[in-house]
N, C-alpha and C positions, 0 to 999 in steps of 0.2 A: 791655585789662584795667585795672581800677581799682587805685589805690594809696592807702594810708593812711600818713600820717606821725604817729607817736606819740612824744611826749616823756615822759620818766620811764618808759621801757619796760622797765627792768631788774628791776622788782619791783612788787608791789601791783596797783593798778588798771591802770596802764599795761601791765604784763605780761598781765593778764587780757584787756584790750582787744586786744592783739596776737593772742591765741589766738582771740578771737571773730571778728576780721576775717579771719584766716587760714582759719578754718573755712568762711567764706563765699567763699573763693578770691580774696581781695583781697590784692594784693602789699603789702609793708610796707617802710617806712623807719623804723628804730627809733633813737631818740636817748636817750642817758643817759651818765653819766660812767663807769659800770662796764663797760668793754670786755669783760672776761671773761664777765660775766653776759649781755651782749648776744649774744656769740658762741654761748654755750650755748643761749640761747633761739632764736636764728636757726637753729641746727643742728636743734633739735627741731621747729620750725615747718616747715622745709623737708622734713624726713623724714616728719613726720606728715601735712602738708596739701599738699605739693608746690607751695609758693608761693615766689616770689622774695622775698628779704629783704636789704635794704641796711642795713648797720651804720654808724651815724654817732655814734661816741663823742665827746662834747663836754661841756664844763662850761658850762652855761647861765648861770652867774653872771658870766661874762666879758662885757665890753662887745662889742656887735654879734654875740653868739653866734648869734642867730636869722638875722641877715643872712648870716653865714658859712655856716650850714647851708643856707639858701635858695640861696645861690650854688653850693654843693656839689651840691644836688639838681638844679639846672639843668644843671650841668656833666655830671652823670650821665645827662641826658636824661629825667629822671623828671617826670611830671605828677602832682601831688598832688590827689586827689579828696576825701580826708577828712583833716582835721587834728584831732588830739586833743592839746590843750594840757593835759597831765596833770602834768608835772614840778612839783615844789614841795616845800618842807620848812619846818619850824617850829623854834622854839627857845623855851625857857621861862626864867623868872626875873624878878625885879623889874626894871622898865625901866631904872632907874638903874644896875643892876649887870650888865646883859647886854652882850655884846661887839658893838661897832659893826661890826667887820669882818664878823662872821657875819650881822648884820642887813642890811648892804649886800648881801651875797651873796643873802640871802633875797629882798630886794626885786628884785634882778637876775633871779632865777629866777621868782619868783611874779608879778611885775608886768612888768618890762621885757621879758624874753624872750617872755612870753605875748603882750604887746601887739604887739611887733614881728613875731612869727610870724603873729598874726591879721591884721595890716595887709598884710604881704607876700603871704601865701597867699590872702587874700580877694581881693586885686587880681588875682592869677593866675586864681582861680576865676571871677571876673566876666568876664575876657577869654575864658575857655574855655566860658562859658555855664552854669556850675554847679559845685557842690561843697558840702561840709558841714564845719562847724567845731564842735567840742565843747570848750568851756573848762571845765575841772573846778575847781569852787570847794570849798566845805565848809560844813557847818552853822555853822562859825565866822563865816561871812559875815553872819549874821543877828543877831549879838549882840556886845557887848564881851567881851574875854577877859582876865580878870585873870591876870597873870604870863605872858601871851602876846600883848601888845599889838600888836607889829609883825606877827606872823603873822595875827591876826584882821583887822587893817587890810588886809593884802595880799589876803586872801580876800574882804573886803568890796569891794575894788577889782574883783576878778574878777567878782563878782556884778553890779556896776554896769556893767561893760563888756558883760556878757551882756544886761542889761536894756536898755541903750541900743541895742545892735545889734538886738535883737528889735523895739524900737519904731521904729527907723529903717527897717526893712523891712516895717513894717505889722503886726506881731504885738503887739497890746495886752496889757497885764496881766502882762508877764514882767519 
């Protein structure tokens, strides 16, 4: 049976992706900070679609968050066939007035964790002969963002990672 790991799975796009995968009878590993929300979603997915759901509550802004989750997934004996890098958040305000700690956390989630997840799980997928990765960006990736400079920059980074990866495997124009 196939398994999808979804970050930012406690709400929004991540939660909806979990339901779509479960509907297709794909087992899940759900990552988010909100443990209570993850447990509620897992309960509903198991009841509705009869799929296995692993709950991995974790703050992706922490250093080596993706490595720690990767190690946990391996310890559970799970093979990830689909990785959905969806977790992310933004902040707004004049660049000189915004909080560096929050921006560092944003970079940790939106760039560092996404990059480390992509690297670790793509290496596993290559060894296993296949897999799929979806890195969720934003329309913010295509333009500068007044009062959201760091958020827009992190999403531009995600877009460039996607473009480079597509070109490196021979898919032009992305």
